N, C-alpha and C positions, 0 to 999 in steps of 0.2 A: 504494500500500500504506500502511496506517495503522501507524505505529510503535508497537510494544507497550510501553506505559509501566508496566505492572504485571504481576505473575505470582507464581509460587511457586518458591522456591529448591529445587534438586535435593538440596542437602546444606547443613548448617550445624552448627557446634559451637563450644564455648568461650565461649558467652554467659552472663553472670551471671544468676542467678535472682532478683535483687532488683528487677528491672524487666522489663517485658514487651516494650518497644519500644526501638529504637536508631535514631539517624540516623548514616549512614555516608558518609564522603567518599572517593571513589576517587582513588588517586594512582599515577602511574607508579612502578614498582619502583625506578627510578634517580633519583627525585626527591630533590633536596638541600634542599627546603623543610623548615622546622621541622615536625615531626610533631605533630598533634593526637591526642588519645585516640580521636577518631572516624575517623582515617585508616586506610584499607585499601589494601594494594598491589594494583593491578589487573593480573591475570595472565591469559594465554590458553593457554599451553603449559607442559609440564613444565619446560622450561628457564627460563621466566619465574618459575615457582614456586621453582625452585632458587635463582635469583638473589635473589628476595625473602627467602628464608630466610637466605641468606648475608649479606644486608644487614640482618639482625636485625629484619625487619618482624614485629611481634607479631600483626598482623591481615592476612588475605589474602582477596581476592575473586577468584574464578575464573570466567571465561566460557568454557565448554567443554561439549561434549556427551559427551566421553570421560571416564571416571573418572580422576582424578589421584591417584596414591599419594603420601601425605605421609610423611616419615620419622617414626618413633615419637617422636623428640625434640621434634617441634613440638607445643606445647601452647596455641597462641594461638587467636584467633577465626578462623573460616573460614565463608565463604559461597560456594556454587557455583551458577551459573545457566546455562541452555542458551544456545547460540550465537545464538539469535534476538535476544538482547540485546547483540549484538556492537557496537551503536552506542555503548555506554557508553565514556566516555573520562576522561582525567585532569581532576580537578576536579568531576566530576559528584557529585550528592548523592542518596542513596537512603534511604527510610524502610523499616525492617525489623522485622517482628514475630517475636519469638524463638520463640513456641510454634507458630504456624501456618506459619512460614517464608514468609509472604506479604510481598512488597515492592512499593514504588512508586518510580518515578523522580521525584524531587521537583524536580531542577534539572539542566540540562545546560549546562555551561560554554560550549560552542561554539554554542549556539542563541540566536537573537534572539527566541525566543518562549517565554520561561519564565513559567509561571503557577502559583500555589498555590491549590488549592481550600480555602476557609476553612471552609465548612460546607455541608451538604446541606439545611439548614432554610431556609424562606422564608415570608414572609407574603403573597407573590403566588403565583399558580398559573397562570402564563402558558400560553396555548394552544399555543405553539411552543417551550416551554422545552427546551433541549438537556440540562439537568441536572435532571430532575424532582425536586421537593422531597420530602424524607422527614422524618417526625417522629422523629428519633433524637437521642440525646445524643452528639454528636461534638465536644465541647469539647476533647478531647485533641488534635485537629488543630492548634489554635492553639499549644499547647505544642511540638508537633513543628516547626511553622513557625518559631517563635522560636529553637529549637535549630538549625534549618537555616541561619538568617540569618548566624550566626557563621561558617559554613563557605563562604559564597558569595563568589566573586571580586568584589572591590571595584570592578573595572572593568566589571561587568555593566551594559549600557546601559539595559535596560528590564526591569521586573518587573510582573506583573499579579496581582491578587488577585481571585478569582472565587468564586461560590457556586452555589446558595443565596444568601441575603441575607447579605452579608459583615458587616453591622452587627448581626446577631442577638445576639451577645455583645459589645456595642459597647465596653465598658470594656477587656476583654481584647484586643480587636482594635486599639483605639487604642494599647495598649502595644506591640503588634507593629509598628505603623507608626512609633512612636517609635524602635524598634530599627532600622528601616530608615533613619530620619533619622540615627542615630548611626553606623551601620555602612556605609550605602550612600547617602551624601548626593549623589553624582553620578548615581545611577541614577534614571531616569524611572519613577515608581511610579504605576500606574493601578489604581484600585479600582472594580470593577463592582458597582453597588448600585442598587436601585430608587429610592433617594433619599428614601423616606418617613421614615426615621429622622431626617433633618435638619430635619423640622418641629419636633422637640424641641430647644429652644435649648441644653440641656445638652450634647447630642451635637454639634451644629454648633460650639459654642464649644470643645469638646474637640478636634474636628477642626482648627479654626483653630490651637489651641495646639500641635499637633504640630510645626509649623514646618519641615516638609520642603520644600526649595526646588523639588522637581520632582514634587509630589503632585497627582494629578488624580482627580476623582470622575466616573465615566462612568455616566450616568443615562438610562434609556429614557423617551422621550415618544412615544407611538404615534399621537397624533391631536391636533388643535386643539380637540377637544371632550371633555368628561369621560366621557360614556357609552361612547364608542368605546374610549378608553384603558382604562377600567375593565373593559370586556368582554374586551379582549385579555389583561389581566393577571388577570382573574377575581377582582377585589377592589373592592368598592364603596367610593368615597371615595379611592381610590388617586391619582387625577389631582390632586385638591386638595392632598393631602399632598406629592406629588412636586413640584408647582409651588412650594409654600411652602418646601420643602427647597432647591430650586434658588435661589430668591430669597434665602434666608438665607445660603446659601453665598457667593453673589456679594456680598451686603452685607458679608460679612467678608473679602472679597478673595481668595476661594478659586477654584481653577481647576475648571471644569466642562465636560465633554463631554456632548452629547445624542446618544443612540443611537436609531436607528429601524430595526427589522427589517422588511424589505419582504416582504409576502405579500398574500393576497387581501383581507385586512381593512384593511391599511394602505397598500398600494401605489396603489390607485385614487384615494386622496385625498392622495398625497404632495406634489403641488404646493401644495394648500391648507395642509398641515402646514408645508412649507418657508416659505411666505409668512407664516404665522402666527408662526413662530419668528423670522423676519427682522424682523417688526414689533414683537413683544412681548418677545423674549429676545435682542436683538442683541448683548448683552454676554457671552454664553457664549463659551467659548474655542474650541470646535470642534463640528461636527456630523458624525456618521458615519452614512451611509445604507448599510444592510447587507443583502446577500443572505441568504436563509434557509438555515440548515443543517438538512437534512432528517433529524433524529435526535430521540430523546427523544419528547416529546409531539407534535412536528411530524409524526411518522410516524402516530400515532393519529388526528391531525386533518388528514391529508393532503387529504381531499376538501374541507375547509373552507378550507385555507390555500394550497394550491399555485396559483401564478400564474406563467405564463411571463414572464420578464423582458422579452422582446420586446414584451409587451403593456402594459408600464408605462414603457417607456424614455422616451417623450416627456414624460410627467409628471415623471419623475425629472430629466430635463435641465432642465425649467423650475424645479423646486425648487432645483436647484443654482444656476441663474441668479438667483433671488430672494435666496438666501443670500449669494452672492458680491456682488451689488449692494449689500447691506446691510453688507458688510465682514466677514461671518461666514465663517470658514474651514470648508470642507466637503470631505469625502472620501467616496468610494464604496468599500465593502469587499465582498469575497467574491463579486464578479461578474466573469466574464471579459469582456475588451474586446469580443469579437466580438458580444456581445448588447447592447452599450451604444451609444447615439448617440455619434458621434465627438466631439461637443462635451464629453462627459463624460470622455473618456479622460484628460485631464490630472489629473483628480480621482480616478481609479481606481487603487487601491494594491494591492500584494501583501500582503494582510493575513491570509490563512489560515495558521494555525500550521503550521510545517514538519512536525510529526509526523502531520498529517492533511490534507496537501495533495497533490494529484495532477493529472494531465492525461489527456485521452483521446487516442486514436490520431490524430484529426484535428489535434491541436495540434502534432504532430511537424514539420509543414511550415509552421507559422505564423511570420511575421516578428516578431510581437509577443510570442511566448511568454516571452522573458526578462523582460518587464516586465508580465506578466499575472498575475492572481490564481490562475488555474486553478480547481480544484474541490475541494470537501470529499470526503474518502474515507470519512468516518464515516456511520453510519446507512444509509439507502437513498437514495443520491444521485439527484436529479432533474435532467434536462438539458433546456435550452431547445431548441426546434426551430431556433433561430438560431445554434447552435454551428457555426462554419465558419472554417477557417483564413484568416487575414488575410495575403494575399500581394501581391506587387507587381502581379500580373495582376489580382487582385480590385480593388486600389486604382485601377488604370487604368480598369477597367470602371465603377467607381462614379463616377469623374470624368467619364466619357463620357455618363452618364445625364443 
């Protein structure tokens, strides 16, 4: 099941008319932490509400399908949402629109997979894009993110910024990353970007000057030749700008991860791509070889893109070998172990975000389930014909072959 991260509140009241949006942080009614103006007592029952009012909470967030009667003396802010959002917990952060009552879960304190959507605009138009770009003015999102960062637990281990192209409004976004530096210096911050903006020395210098100790730019490179990469991202000249951006980042001592989404246009040449990176970009910090999420444009282009991982496993294994031999750290994301060559297993990570991660019935009896990526639950999932539980009996049979 995919976790619902956005929706419409069933009830709200008490919000000021001088602004249209607010960022809310949910707190346990019994919390003794110092209260911020953004803090709401998180309640689920009439008794929770009563305790919150007795504790003088001026703002209350209710997760309940049943109507809850508030005493006439309560004049504070109120938001009520259905129980399908029962996953919300202490320390979580919500973006809330006063007029439409629409909300989005921006941050979950107990999750290891927190990400902020920076913009839906992009100068690429990737054939398999999971977040199809839109020509909209969504600069307000950066203001919401900056407001949210002040409410995030400083112990958060990792935070990802995604898009769209995250550097579309690069000056404002750099300011957000500086906020991360000041408020979350111990948090690993990863920025998904097509890397083309870094061809501009002003932008790459501004990035260097952020000075966050755990900042990484994650940049896609889909082929060792320009025309294939440019076709995948549907932007002529993108390969050259991306390469120049990577070189400028590394010249300034910045951390770079290369990402390769595997599908019918990139997977058949993955060994060549891995060999090319090992020879020409051995100084990058990490390479992620990623299974396709069949959502967004990938659904529309399914006939062009779908390729069973079983059919490119050998090439993937050799790509990992080339990268490892060159001393380049390589990981395989989003692909279950049962469809991968065994030599790749040590590189296969549980990378699918928890809110869209699931398993099929066959996985229930698999010995490797606890260390396997499982599957995406978003879009229209496609499954390899090789999905089969890895059991002690299967391992013995394979040894006997």
